N, C-alpha and C positions, 0 to 999 in steps of 0.2 A: 504494500500500500504506500509506503514512504517513497519508493522509487517512482511510482506513478505521479505523486505530488511534485517531485523534483522535475520530472519531465514536463508536466503541465506548467509549472512555474517558469521554466526556461523558455518554453514556447510562448508564454504570455509576455515575458520580458523582450523576446525578439520581436514580437508583433508590436509592442509599444515602441521599441526603438525605431522600427521602420515607419510606423505611423508618425512619430515625431520628426523623422527625417523628411518625410513627404510634406509635412506642414512647413518645415523650415525652407525646403526647396520651393514650395509654392509661393513663398513670400519673397523670393528672389535673393535669399541669403545663402551663405556657404554652410553646408550641412556638417553634422558631427562626424560622419564617416570620412568626409573630405579632410576635415581638420586633423583627424587621427592619422590618416594616410600621410599628410604633410609633415606632421610631427615625427612620425616614424622614419621618414626619409631624410629628415634633417633640413628640410627646406625652410627658408625664412617666412615669417608672417608678413605679407605685403598688403598695404592699404593705400589705395589711390582715391583721392578726394573723398575720404571718409568711408569708402566701400572696400571690404576685404575681398581680395581676389581669390578665385577658386584654383587650387593646385591641380596641375594636369600631368605632372611627371618630371623625370630627370631628362636632361639632354647632355650630349657630349659637346662641350663648347667649341672644340676644334672643328667639328663637323659643320657647325652653323655660323662660325665666326665671320666668314666672308659674305654671308647672305643676310646679315642683320645690321641695324644701325641704332644709335642711341635715340631713345624715344622721349623719355621724360624722367622725372624723379618721383619716387613714392613719397608719401607723407612723412616717412621716417628718414628720408634722405638716400634710399637705395636707388642706384641707377637702373633704369628699366630700358629694355631693348625691344625692337620689333623687327619683323622681316622687311627687307627693302621693298618699297613700292606698295606696301599695304596701307589701307586708309587709317584715319584716326577716328575713333579708337580702333586699335588693331584687333584681329581675332585672337592672336596669341601674344602674350607678353613674356619676355625672357628676363631672367635675373641670373647674373653670374655669381657663383659662389667661390670657386677657386680656379686655378689655371685650367683645369680640364673638365670642370663640372659646372652645370647650370641647371636651372629649373624653368619649367614652362607653366604659365598661368593663363587664365582668361577671366574676363569680367563676367560674373554670374548673371544669368538672365532668367526670366520667368519661363517655365517649361512651355507654355502655350505661345510664347513669342520667339521661339527658336525658329 
């Protein structure tokens, strides 16, 4: 009987987590799962004009270095890059961490406006 309670409790917690994630995403904010992924990867928290950017993964800086340009500065003073020839605001925003590593972000959008 106790094992069944644990399973039911875990399922209920997972459902609550995903429901809260959907509510956060529907408001155009960055979700808890995205924040967790960003923290685990060691990517910086980037805020542009008061809005937290959504983490999209790591990039090898040497692979993209010739195709990006300086774009702006975050609210904290981090230099932001975008691909050459992309509009402002760009679809992807890049942040350099070290010599060979960088991170890709995007501005979060409401799901029905994608």
